[in-house]
BAMI-908830 format. One record per residue: residue number from 1; residue in one letter; x negated, y, z negated of N, C-alpha, C, CB in turn. Coordinates in pm, whole numbers. Glycine has a CB too. Layout:
BEGIN
resi|resn|n_X|n_Y|n_Z|ca_X|ca_Y|ca_Z|c_X|c_Y|c_Z|cb_X|cb_Y|cb_Z
NUM|a|X|Y|Z|X|Y|Z|X|Y|Z|X|Y|Z
...
This chain:
BEGIN
resi|resn|n_X|n_Y|n_Z|ca_X|ca_Y|ca_Z|c_X|c_Y|c_Z|cb_X|cb_Y|cb_Z
1|a|91|2097|-1360|90|1953|-1345|99|1917|-1198|205|1888|-1423
2|a|58|1796|-1168|76|1742|-1034|156|1614|-1046|-62|1716|-963
3|a|227|1579|-942|305|1456|-943|274|1376|-819|456|1485|-953
4|t|263|1244|-835|251|1156|-720|375|1070|-718|120|1069|-726
5|a|430|1050|-601|553|973|-589|541|875|-474|675|1065|-568
6|a|595|755|-494|586|657|-388|721|610|-341|506|540|-433
7|a|817|596|-429|939|528|-388|1064|605|-422|946|393|-451
8|a|1132|652|-320|1262|713|-342|1359|610|-398|1317|774|-211
9|a|1343|485|-356|1429|379|-407|1412|363|-557|1399|248|-337
10|a|1288|376|-605|1265|363|-749|1330|477|-824|1115|358|-779
11|a|1322|597|-767|1379|712|-834|1529|699|-849|1346|838|-758
12|s|1595|639|-751|1739|630|-755|1789|500|-816|1794|646|-617
13|g|1696|421|-868|1736|301|-939|1728|175|-856|1873|317|-989
14|g|1671|182|-737|1658|64|-653|1529|-9|-683|1664|101|-507
15|a|1484|-87|-588|1363|-165|-608|1242|-74|-610|1348|-272|-500
16|n|1140|-116|-684|1013|-41|-682|935|-83|-560|931|-66|-812
17|g|967|-21|-450|893|-46|-328|851|87|-274|978|-125|-225
18|g|890|120|-153|857|251|-103|896|264|42|710|279|-120
19|t|909|388|82|930|416|224|801|475|276|1052|513|247
20|s|693|403|255|560|452|288|508|383|413|464|431|171
21|a|377|367|423|318|313|545|372|175|579|167|307|532
22|s|409|98|480|459|-36|505|589|-35|583|479|-109|374
23|a|660|78|581|786|89|655|771|165|785|890|156|570
24|a|653|213|813|635|303|926|671|239|1059|492|352|931
25|q|619|119|1085|649|55|1213|796|22|1225|566|-72|1228
26|t|857|-24|1116|999|-55|1118|1082|68|1147|1041|-117|986
27|a|1044|180|1083|1115|305|1104|1104|350|1248|1063|413|1010
28|a|983|342|1300|960|386|1438|1039|301|1536|811|380|1472
29|a|1064|176|1501|1139|87|1588|1289|110|1577|1107|-57|1556
30|g|1329|197|1484|1470|231|1470|1548|142|1376|1533|227|1603
31|a|1480|51|1305|1549|-41|1215|1590|27|1085|1463|-161|1186
32|i|1526|137|1051|1561|213|931|1607|352|975|1441|222|831
33|n|1724|392|927|1775|524|961|1761|616|840|1923|516|1008
34|f|1651|691|834|1627|780|721|1714|905|725|1481|819|717
35|r|1775|934|840|1854|1055|852|1975|1053|759|1900|1073|996
36|t|2026|935|730|2144|924|645|2109|921|496|2223|801|682
37|a|1981|912|463|1940|909|322|1954|1048|260|1793|858|308
38|a|1987|1052|133|2005|1179|63|1904|1190|-52|2149|1193|10
39|p|1855|1310|-80|1763|1328|-194|1826|1284|-325|1721|1474|-204
40|t|1746|1225|-410|1791|1183|-542|1774|1297|-643|1713|1057|-588
41|l|1818|1272|-764|1796|1369|-872|1648|1398|-891|1857|1318|-1004
42|t|1565|1297|-873|1421|1318|-890|1366|1411|-783|1347|1185|-887
43|h|1406|1393|-658|1364|1485|-553|1405|1628|-588|1423|1444|-417
44|r|1527|1645|-636|1577|1779|-670|1508|1833|-796|1730|1776|-690
45|a|1466|1742|-883|1393|1785|-1003|1258|1844|-963|1372|1666|-1100
46|f|1191|1784|-866|1063|1839|-818|1080|1984|-775|1008|1755|-702
47|v|1189|2012|-704|1214|2148|-654|1232|2245|-771|1339|2150|-564
48|e|1312|2207|-868|1337|2294|-984|1209|2317|-1065|1446|2234|-1073
49|l|1131|2213|-1084|1007|2226|-1161|905|2313|-1090|948|2088|-1188
50|e|898|2301|-958|805|2385|-881|847|2531|-890|799|2341|-734
51|r|976|2559|-879|1026|2696|-886|1001|2758|-1023|1175|2699|-853
52|a|1002|2673|-1125|981|2721|-1262|834|2730|-1299|1053|2631|-1361
53|g|746|2693|-1206|603|2699|-1233|549|2583|-1316|571|2825|-1303
54|k|627|2475|-1327|585|2360|-1407|518|2251|-1323|704|2302|-1480
55|l|542|2252|-1193|485|2153|-1103|408|2227|-994|595|2060|-1041
56|r|278|2206|-991|194|2281|-898|180|2212|-763|58|2301|-958
57|y|182|2079|-763|155|2009|-637|222|1872|-639|2|1995|-613
58|l|269|1831|-523|336|1702|-508|263|1621|-402|485|1720|-471
59|i|234|1497|-435|168|1405|-342|261|1289|-317|29|1356|-398
60|t|294|1263|-192|386|1154|-162|329|1060|-58|518|1209|-115
61|q|360|932|-75|329|831|26|455|795|105|270|705|-40
62|n|566|859|73|691|832|143|690|890|283|809|888|64
63|v|764|826|371|775|876|508|915|929|537|740|765|608
64|d|1001|935|435|1143|964|456|1179|1113|457|1223|897|352
65|g|1087|1201|417|1114|1344|420|1213|1395|317|1162|1380|553
66|l|1248|1314|218|1352|1355|123|1308|1469|32|1393|1236|39
67|d|1179|1477|2|1131|1589|-80|1157|1722|-8|980|1574|-111
68|q|1128|1726|120|1150|1848|197|1299|1874|219|1079|1840|331
69|r|1377|1770|236|1521|1789|250|1581|1848|122|1590|1657|285
70|a|1520|1814|8|1567|1870|-119|1526|2015|-136|1513|1787|-235
71|g|1427|2059|-58|1384|2198|-64|1244|2219|-115|1476|2273|-148
72|f|1165|2113|-131|1029|2131|-180|943|2192|-69|969|1996|-228
73|p|863|2295|-103|782|2363|0|670|2275|54|723|2492|-56
74|r|660|2268|185|559|2182|249|417|2224|213|577|2185|402
75|g|395|2354|191|262|2401|159|212|2360|22|258|2548|169
76|k|301|2304|-60|262|2261|-194|274|2110|-211|347|2331|-299
77|m|263|2040|-100|270|1895|-107|180|1832|-2|414|1846|-90
78|a|137|1709|-32|62|1629|64|150|1511|104|-74|1580|4
79|v|162|1490|235|240|1378|288|139|1280|347|347|1425|397
80|l|90|1190|264|-29|1113|298|-8|1009|408|-80|1045|177
81|h|111|953|416|135|851|517|216|903|635|206|732|456
82|g|238|1033|639|316|1092|745|464|1090|714|290|1021|874
83|c|542|1146|806|686|1157|788|754|1138|922|725|1295|725
84|v|861|1062|923|929|1032|1049|994|1156|1111|1034|926|1027
85|f|1010|1262|1033|1075|1384|1083|976|1495|1119|1173|1435|979
86|e|847|1470|1102|748|1574|1127|672|1552|1257|650|1582|1011
87|e|640|1662|1324|549|1660|1437|458|1781|1427|627|1658|1573
88|k|337|1767|1478|233|1869|1458|171|1907|1592|124|1817|1361
89|c|147|2036|1608|86|2085|1731|-62|2049|1733|105|2237|1745
90|e|-108|1991|1844|-249|1953|1854|-340|2073|1875|-267|1855|1969
91|d|-282|2190|1906|-363|2310|1927|-367|2402|1806|-310|2386|2047
92|c|-252|2445|1757|-249|2542|1646|-222|2478|1511|-144|2646|1673
93|a|-193|2348|1508|-172|2271|1384|-43|2306|1312|-288|2291|1291
94|k|47|2378|1373|175|2408|1310|257|2281|1300|251|2517|1391
95|i|323|2263|1184|403|2144|1158|551|2181|1168|371|2084|1019
96|f|627|2096|1237|770|2116|1250|844|2000|1182|811|2126|1401
97|f|945|2034|1102|1028|1932|1036|1161|1927|1110|1049|1965|882
98|r|1191|1813|1169|1309|1798|1254|1426|1733|1180|1274|1717|1377
99|d|1543|1748|1236|1663|1685|1180|1666|1536|1210|1789|1751|1234
100|d|1602|1496|1318|1602|1355|1359|1460|1300|1364|1670|1339|1495
101|d|1451|1169|1353|1324|1098|1368|1259|1139|1500|1346|943|1363
102|v|1130|1175|1495|1064|1221|1617|1040|1107|1716|933|1289|1584
103|g|1048|982|1669|1054|870|1761|925|801|1798|1114|914|1881
104|t|810|848|1750|683|784|1782|603|759|1655|603|870|1881
105|i|490|691|1672|406|657|1558|260|661|1602|442|517|1500
106|s|170|690|1507|25|689|1530|-21|804|1618|-16|558|1591
107|f|35|924|1593|-13|1049|1653|6|1055|1803|-158|1069|1620
108|q|116|997|1850|147|1000|1992|224|1127|2030|227|875|2032
109|p|214|1173|2154|295|1286|2197|444|1254|2182|263|1324|2343
110|t|520|1350|2130|664|1327|2109|748|1371|2229|711|1400|1984
111|g|684|1437|2325|757|1485|2441|803|1628|2429|873|1399|2465
112|r|770|1692|2315|808|1832|2295|684|1920|2290|890|1847|2165
113|r|707|2049|2304|600|2148|2301|615|2238|2180|600|2231|2429
114|c|502|2288|2132|499|2377|2016|577|2505|2046|354|2410|1976
115|e|663|2544|1953|742|2665|1970|661|2791|1943|862|2661|1878
116|a|540|2773|1888|455|2888|1858|354|2915|1969|382|2865|1727
117|c|289|2808|2019|182|2829|2117|197|2750|2246|51|2795|2055
118|g|296|2661|2250|316|2582|2370|235|2455|2377|287|2663|2487
119|g|158|2424|2272|76|2305|2270|157|2177|2260|-21|2312|2157
120|v|91|2064|2285|155|1934|2277|183|1898|2131|67|1825|2343
121|l|304|1850|2102|339|1806|1968|320|1656|1956|483|1846|1933
122|r|261|1616|1844|239|1474|1817|300|1437|1682|89|1440|1819
123|d|345|1311|1671|397|1264|1543|286|1259|1439|463|1125|1558
124|m|323|1251|1311|227|1246|1202|236|1115|1123|249|1365|1108
125|l|305|1018|1178|333|893|1107|219|792|1126|465|833|1156
126|l|160|749|1015|46|658|1021|89|517|1057|-28|658|889
127|d|11|453|1141|21|309|1162|-79|244|1066|-8|270|1314
128|w|-83|111|1064|-162|41|963|-310|79|964|-150|-107|984
129|e|-368|96|1080|-512|120|1088|-549|269|1090|-568|54|1212
130|d|-451|356|1083|-478|499|1091|-533|553|959|-352|574|1130
131|p|-627|646|965|-681|707|842|-583|808|783|-815|775|870
132|l|-595|832|655|-514|935|591|-556|1072|645|-530|930|436
133|p|-463|1168|645|-500|1304|688|-605|1362|593|-375|1396|693
134|e|-722|1389|647|-837|1426|563|-811|1550|480|-959|1448|649
135|d|-753|1654|540|-732|1778|466|-635|1759|351|-682|1887|559
136|e|-526|1686|374|-427|1666|269|-479|1572|159|-298|1610|328
137|f|-557|1472|199|-611|1381|98|-714|1453|10|-675|1259|165
138|e|-799|1535|70|-899|1609|-7|-832|1706|-104|-994|1684|86
139|r|-730|1776|-57|-661|1868|-148|-591|1791|-260|-560|1955|-72
140|s|-538|1673|-228|-474|1591|-331|-571|1558|-443|-418|1461|-270
141|g|-693|1520|-405|-794|1492|-507|-828|1614|-589|-919|1440|-442
142|d|-841|1729|-524|-871|1854|-595|-759|1890|-692|-894|1969|-495
143|e|-635|1876|-648|-522|1913|-733|-512|1819|-854|-391|1909|-651
144|c|-539|1691|-832|-535|1597|-945|-645|1629|-1046|-550|1452|-895
145|e|-763|1661|-997|-873|1695|-1088|-844|1821|-1168|-1002|1713|-1009
146|a|-772|1916|-1109|-744|2043|-1176|-620|2038|-1264|-728|2152|-1074
147|a|-538|1936|-1250|-410|1931|-1321|-428|1902|-1470|-320|1824|-1258
148|d|-342|1962|-1551|-337|1928|-1693|-285|1786|-1712|-248|2027|-1770
149|l|-192|1748|-1625|-131|1615|-1635|-81|1574|-1497|-13|1615|-1738
150|v|-102|1447|-1462|-48|1391|-1339|56|1286|-1376|-162|1330|-1250
151|l|172|1293|-1312|275|1192|-1328|274|1104|-1204|415|1256|-1351
152|s|260|974|-1222|270|879|-1112|406|812|-1122|153|774|-1116
153|l|490|839|-1025|631|800|-1035|669|696|-931|720|922|-1020
154|g|707|578|-977|757|476|-888|656|421|-791|870|528|-812
155|s|530|422|-827|425|374|-738|356|251|-797|322|484|-711
156|s|328|154|-712|252|37|-756|105|70|-775|267|-77|-657
157|l|60|182|-717|-80|226|-722|-176|119|-668|-119|262|-865
158|r|-128|42|-572|-209|-64|-513|-261|-29|-373|-130|-192|-506
159|i|-202|73|-312|-245|114|-179|-356|217|-193|-125|171|-96
160|e|-475|180|-149|-591|268|-161|-622|335|-26|-713|189|-212
161|p|-681|455|-34|-738|521|-152|-639|604|-233|-849|609|-111
162|a|-514|617|-189|-419|702|-260|-392|653|-402|-289|709|-182
163|g|-399|521|-423|-368|466|-554|-460|512|-665|-372|319|-547
164|s|-579|559|-629|-675|604|-731|-666|754|-760|-815|570|-687
165|l|-581|825|-690|-573|970|-711|-535|1009|-854|-472|1029|-615
166|p|-433|945|-917|-398|987|-1053|-514|978|-1152|-285|904|-1103
167|a|-604|881|-1132|-716|860|-1224|-818|973|-1218|-784|729|-1193
168|k|-806|1063|-1121|-894|1179|-1115|-857|1285|-1218|-892|1239|-976
169|a|-738|1278|-1271|-690|1378|-1366|-744|1352|-1506|-537|1379|-1369
170|r|-740|1456|-1588|-780|1440|-1729|-687|1342|-1800|-778|1577|-1802
171|r|-558|1352|-1766|-459|1260|-1823|-357|1229|-1713|-389|1322|-1950
172|f|-313|1103|-1711|-203|1072|-1620|-109|971|-1685|-257|1017|-1486
173|i|17|983|-1647|123|898|-1699|182|820|-1583|232|982|-1771
174|i|206|692|-1606|266|605|-1504|409|574|-1542|184|474|-1487
175|v|501|596|-1451|639|553|-1467|667|454|-1355|740|676|-1463
176|n|681|327|-1389|700|224|-1287|760|101|-1355|566|189|-1216
177|l|848|32|-1287|912|-84|-1346|817|-204|-1359|1033|-124|-1264
178|q|720|-213|-1267|624|-322|-1272|486|-273|-1317|614|-390|-1136
179|k|401|-368|-1352|264|-334|-1389|188|-281|-1268|191|-457|-1447
180|t|88|-197|-1295|1|-146|-1190|-145|-170|-1229|28|5|-1164
181|p|-236|-165|-1134|-378|-185|-1166|-437|-72|-1249|-458|-199|-1039
182|k|-366|40|-1261|-418|156|-1333|-358|172|-1472|-394|281|-1252
183|d|-278|75|-1516|-209|88|-1644|-304|112|-1761|-127|-36|-1671
184|s|-415|41|-1764|-506|49|-1879|-573|185|-1890|-612|-59|-1869
185|a|-581|259|-1780|-647|390|-1781|-549|504|-1808|-717|414|-1649
186|a|-420|475|-1803|-319|580|-1819|-304|621|-1966|-184|533|-1765
187|a|-269|748|-1987|-242|795|-2123|-113|735|-2176|-234|948|-2127
188|l|-20|704|-2085|109|647|-2124|165|573|-2005|208|756|-2173
189|v|227|458|-2030|296|381|-1927|441|364|-1970|227|242|-1903
190|v|533|400|-1883|676|393|-1913|740|297|-1815|744|534|-1906
191|r|803|193|-1867|868|92|-1782|1018|121|-1775|842|-51|-1837
192|t|1054|213|-1692|1196|243|-1671|1212|310|-1537|1252|332|-1785
193|r|1334|344|-1504|1363|408|-1377|1316|554|-1380|1513|401|-1345
194|v|1270|600|-1267|1215|735|-1259|1319|841|-1292|1157|761|-1119
195|d|1442|825|-1243|1547|923|-1273|1570|938|-1423|1677|884|-1205
196|t|1556|830|-1497|1576|835|-1643|1471|924|-1708|1570|693|-1703
197|v|1347|908|-1668|1239|990|-1724|1254|1135|-1681|1102|936|-1680
198|m|1288|1158|-1555|1302|1296|-1507|1416|1368|-1577|1325|1297|-1356
199|a|1520|1295|-1615|1631|1358|-1687|1583|1414|-1821|1744|1257|-1710
200|e|1497|1340|-1889|1444|1388|-2017|1350|1507|-1996|1370|1274|-2091
201|i|1269|1500|-1894|1176|1610|-1864|1253|1738|-1830|1083|1573|-1747
202|m|1355|1725|-1749|1434|1842|-1709|1507|1905|-1827|1534|1803|-1601
203|k|1559|1822|-1914|1629|1874|-2031|1533|1944|-2127|1702|1761|-2105
204|e|1415|1887|-2144|1318|1942|-2238|1252|2070|-2185|1211|1839|-2269
205|l|1215|2070|-2058|1140|2184|-2003|1228|2296|-1951|1050|2136|-1893
206|l|1341|2259|-1890|1422|2361|-1823|1564|2373|-1877|1429|2330|-1678
207|g|1602|2285|-1970|1739|2291|-2023|1842|2253|-1919|1769|2429|-2075
208|l|1806|2165|-1825|1896|2124|-1719|1933|1977|-1734|1833|2149|-1581
209|v|2056|1946|-1696|2106|1809|-1701|2176|1778|-1569|2203|1789|-1823
210|p|2195|1648|-1537|2267|1615|-1413|2412|1662|-1420|2263|1463|-1387
211|d|2468|1701|-1305|2609|1739|-1302|2697|1615|-1313|2642|1818|-1174
212|a|2827|1635|-1312|2920|1524|-1333|2908|1417|-1226|3062|1576|-1337
213|e|2867|1457|-1106|2853|1360|-997|2713|1299|-991|2885|1426|-866
214|g|2623|1348|-1077|2488|1294|-1079|2407|1327|-957|2493|1149|-1094
215|r|2433|1444|-896|2364|1481|-772|2273|1603|-787|2464|1508|-665
216|r|2306|1692|-880|2230|1816|-895|2206|1847|-1042|2304|1933|-827
217|w|2114|1941|-1065|2082|1982|-1201|2156|2110|-1236|1929|2002|-1218
218|v|2217|2110|-1355|2294|2225|-1401|2252|2259|-1545|2449|2197|-1393
219|p|2275|2382|-1590|2239|2418|-1728|2311|2332|-1831|2270|2565|-1754
220|q|2237|2295|-1934|2296|2217|-2041|2391|2303|-2121|2187|2158|-2131
221|e|2510|2254|-2150|2608|2331|-2228|2583|2317|-2376|2751|2287|-2194
């Protein structure tokens, strides 16, 4: 399966919005501090499902880096709108995930050099007019087409072209509190919080339930 995710806030029970391109300029200006944000149960569920071979690929429009902080492998995900913690070498294309916001937006030099080849490092955070990363977007389409099922989690599916990715799959399910333009094409639409749905998926597929503090997945007793 493949999963597309837009809003960490939706996963944790907040508003169905997102920490995607719409927040990029604000984040770069320092008005949002993503460093203090913690992965939700849904972020940690992605990690467990990938390790168990149930989730093949993750596509995110978030810029907060919470999937990677939870432990999801970068090579099995597309970060379509960039990430405030990532910078990429302009020469060897190596990506570095930092502890702090790299501080720039729209592929500007961050002031650091590549630890592998010495090349200039640039941020990966999209501004409004910037195109999606071609390689990651193309692979996202391929993964959706090959998936048995795509889950669209907490996304309005209104930001294109990413919003049309789930429709490339044979079947896709939408989990979102509000209506989306793709509802009529989905195999199933669930109007609830993402964490609620992921709890059922984790229990059914892996026999895992949230711990007493609601932070991690543990074996069901």
